[in-house]
LOBAKOL-817211 format. One line per field, with one value per residue (C-alpha): chain; residue in one letter; x, z, y; residue number from 1. Coordinates in Angstrom, 1 decimal, always signed. Layout:
N
cadena: [A  ...] $
residuo: [A  ...] $
px: [X  ...] $
pz: [Z  ...] $
py: [Y  ...] $
num: [NUM  ...] $
end
This chain:
56
cadena: [A  A  A  A  A  A  A  A  A  A  A  A  A  A  A  A  A  A  A  A  A  A  A  A  A  A  A  A  A  A  A  A  A  A  A  A  A  A  A  A  A  A  A  A  A  A  A  A  A  A  A  A  A  A  A  A] $
residuo: [L  N  D  L  R  D  R  S  R  L  K  G  S  C  S  S  C  P  N  R  E  V  C  G  G  C  R  A  K  A  Y  S  E  L  G  D  L  M  G  E  D  P  S  C  P  Y  A  S  A  H  F  T  V  S  R  T] $
px: [-1.5  -2.0  -4.5  -1.8  +0.5  -2.1  -1.1  -4.3  -6.3  -4.4  -6.6  -6.0  -2.8  -1.1  -3.5  -2.2  +1.4  +4.0  +6.1  +3.3  +4.7  +8.1  +6.9  +3.3  +3.4  +3.4  +0.3  +0.8  +0.8  -2.3  -4.1  -3.0  -4.0  -6.9  -8.2  -7.8  -4.9  -5.3  -5.5  -2.8  +0.3  -0.1  +3.6  +4.5  +6.7  +5.4  +1.7  +0.6  -1.1  +2.3  +3.9  +3.7  +4.7  +6.2  +6.5  +9.3] $
pz: [+6.5  +9.9  +8.3  +5.9  +8.8  +10.6  +9.4  +11.0  +8.1  +5.4  +3.2  +1.1  +1.5  +3.2  +6.1  +7.1  +6.0  +8.7  +7.3  +7.4  +10.3  +8.6  +5.0  +4.6  +0.9  -1.6  -1.1  -4.4  -6.4  -4.5  -5.3  -8.9  -9.6  -7.2  -6.5  -2.8  -0.8  +1.8  -0.7  -1.2  -3.0  -6.5  -7.0  -3.7  -4.2  -1.0  -2.0  -2.9  -6.1  -7.5  -7.0  -9.6  -8.8  -11.6  -11.3  -13.3] $
py: [+16.2  +14.6  +12.2  +11.0  +10.2  +8.0  +4.5  +3.0  +4.6  +2.7  +0.4  -2.7  -4.7  -1.7  -2.0  -5.4  -5.2  -5.9  -3.0  -0.4  +1.5  +1.9  +2.2  +3.2  +2.9  +5.7  +7.8  +9.7  +6.4  +5.2  +8.4  +8.4  +4.8  +4.3  +7.8  +7.2  +8.6  +5.9  +3.0  +0.4  +1.3  -0.3  -0.6  -2.3  -5.3  -6.9  -6.9  -10.4  -9.2  -8.2  -11.6  -14.4  -17.9  -20.0  -23.7  -25.3] $
num: [1  2  3  4  5  6  7  8  9  10  11  12  13  14  15  16  17  18  19  20  21  22  23  24  25  26  27  28  29  30  31  32  33  34  35  36  37  38  39  40  41  42  43  44  45  46  47  48  49  50  51  52  53  54  55  56] $
end
């Protein structure tokens, strides 16, 4: 469990997120979607892949 608390081991967008020390993402969702406990949280609203820009 100590490995899960080590935020320096995070991967993907979680590794460089300015909120990683407070949030850390959902490790269960990362494992479920990516098969990697330290992978990025696929449901994170701050990850750039989840934002779409529309021009009107």
